C-alpha positions as CSV (number, residue, x, y, z in Angstrom):
1,X,-16.8,-1.4,40.4
2,X,-15.1,2.3,39.4
3,X,-17.3,5.8,40.3
4,X,-17.2,8.0,37.6
5,X,-14.9,10.2,40.8
6,X,-12.8,7.3,40.3
7,X,-12.9,7.3,36.6
8,X,-12.3,11.0,36.0
9,X,-9.0,10.7,38.3
10,X,-8.4,8.1,35.6
11,X,-8.8,10.4,32.6
12,X,-7.0,13.1,34.3
13,X,-3.9,11.2,34.4
14,X,-3.6,10.5,30.6
15,X,-1.8,12.8,28.4
16,X,-3.3,12.6,25.4
17,X,-1.0,14.5,23.1
18,X,1.4,11.7,24.5
19,X,-1.0,9.3,23.8
20,X,-1.9,10.5,19.8
21,X,2.4,11.1,19.1
22,X,2.6,7.3,20.1
23,X,-0.4,6.1,18.2
24,X,0.8,7.7,15.1
25,X,4.3,6.6,15.1
26,X,3.1,2.8,15.8
27,X,1.0,3.1,12.7
28,X,3.0,5.4,10.5
29,X,3.9,2.1,8.8
30,X,-0.2,2.2,7.3
31,X,0.3,6.4,6.7
32,X,3.4,5.7,4.3
33,X,2.0,2.9,2.5
34,X,-1.6,4.4,2.0
35,X,0.8,7.6,0.8
36,X,2.6,5.4,-1.3
37,X,-0.4,3.6,-3.2
38,X,-2.2,6.7,-4.0
39,X,1.4,7.6,-5.6
40,X,1.3,5.1,-7.6
41,X,-2.1,4.7,-8.8
42,X,-0.9,8.2,-9.9
43,X,-3.3,10.5,-7.2
44,X,-2.9,13.7,-5.4
45,X,-5.0,14.6,-2.0
46,X,-7.4,15.2,-3.7
47,X,-7.8,12.1,-5.4
48,X,-7.0,13.7,-8.8
49,X,-4.7,12.8,-11.4
50,X,-0.9,13.7,-10.2
51,X,0.0,14.9,-14.1
52,X,-0.7,13.7,-17.6
53,X,2.2,12.5,-19.6
54,X,3.2,14.6,-22.5
55,X,5.3,11.6,-24.1
56,X,3.0,9.2,-25.3
57,X,5.3,6.7,-26.3
58,X,6.4,7.1,-22.2
59,X,3.3,6.8,-21.0
60,X,2.7,3.4,-22.9
61,X,6.3,2.0,-21.5
62,X,5.0,3.2,-18.2
63,X,1.8,0.9,-18.2
64,X,4.0,-2.0,-20.0
65,X,5.9,-1.5,-17.3
66,X,3.0,-2.4,-15.2
67,X,2.2,1.1,-13.8
68,X,-1.2,1.2,-11.6
69,X,-1.9,4.2,-12.3
70,X,-4.1,5.0,-15.2
71,X,-2.5,5.7,-18.7
72,X,-1.1,8.3,-19.1
73,X,-1.4,9.1,-15.8
74,X,1.9,10.5,-13.8
75,X,2.4,7.9,-11.0
76,X,6.3,8.5,-9.7
77,X,7.2,5.1,-10.0
78,X,10.2,3.8,-12.4
79,X,12.2,1.8,-10.2
80,X,10.2,2.5,-6.8
81,X,13.2,3.6,-4.8
82,X,11.9,6.7,-4.3
83,X,8.6,4.8,-2.9
84,X,10.0,2.1,-1.3
85,X,12.2,5.4,1.1
86,X,9.2,6.9,2.1
87,X,9.2,8.1,5.7
88,X,7.2,10.2,8.1
89,X,9.3,12.5,10.6
90,X,7.7,14.4,12.9
91,X,7.6,18.3,14.0
92,X,6.6,20.0,17.0
93,X,2.8,20.8,15.1
94,X,3.5,18.5,12.2
95,X,3.8,15.3,10.8
96,X,5.8,14.7,6.8
97,X,5.8,12.6,4.7
98,X,9.0,12.6,2.5
99,X,11.6,9.8,0.9
100,X,15.2,9.4,1.9
101,X,15.6,8.9,-2.2
102,X,17.5,11.1,-4.0
103,X,14.8,12.7,-6.3
104,X,12.7,13.6,-3.4
105,X,13.6,17.3,-3.9
106,X,13.3,16.8,-7.6
107,X,9.9,15.8,-7.4
108,X,8.9,17.7,-4.5
109,X,9.7,21.1,-6.3
110,X,7.4,19.8,-9.7
111,X,4.2,18.4,-8.4
112,X,4.7,20.6,-4.7
113,X,4.4,18.5,-1.2
114,X,0.7,17.3,-1.5
115,X,1.5,14.7,-3.5
116,X,2.4,13.2,0.2
117,X,-0.7,14.3,1.8
118,X,-3.3,11.3,2.4
119,X,-6.8,12.1,-0.1
120,X,-9.5,11.8,2.6
121,X,-10.4,8.3,1.8
122,X,-7.9,7.4,3.1
123,X,-7.5,9.9,5.8
124,X,-10.9,8.3,7.0
125,X,-9.8,4.5,6.7
126,X,-6.2,5.8,8.3
127,X,-8.3,7.3,11.3
128,X,-11.4,4.7,11.7
129,X,-9.7,1.7,11.2
130,X,-6.3,2.1,12.2
131,X,-5.7,5.8,15.0
132,X,-8.5,5.5,16.7
133,X,-8.7,1.7,17.5
134,X,-5.0,2.4,18.7
135,X,-5.6,5.1,20.9
136,X,-8.5,3.7,22.8
137,X,-6.3,0.5,23.2
138,X,-4.0,3.0,25.9
139,X,-6.7,4.9,27.4
140,X,-8.4,2.0,28.5
């Protein structure tokens, strides 16, 4: 049976930053899928609409194409290439989600970087269902 001293010695050897980074890396597909689903539903990081189409004919055409966003709500999806090419990039103190698609710069300039952030519900889901269990599995 391990003593508290043994447990402390074990935990002192754990590099929590490394564990966190590895855990995010292992679960990045979940983050990307959650961001993609938000955008498809026309939601920003606050859960608000990304925007409303000004052209009603175009808005109807988008609904007829199977848009998951409410009618008239911008969903940033036409061919799907923008969402299929999402990726997560790690920086020293941050993570950014972007798309390799050629429309990335235009959409980023028009709607801002926060379209790529998880809303609170999705962030809570990611942390509690995916990130924390992954971290715990590494420190046992």
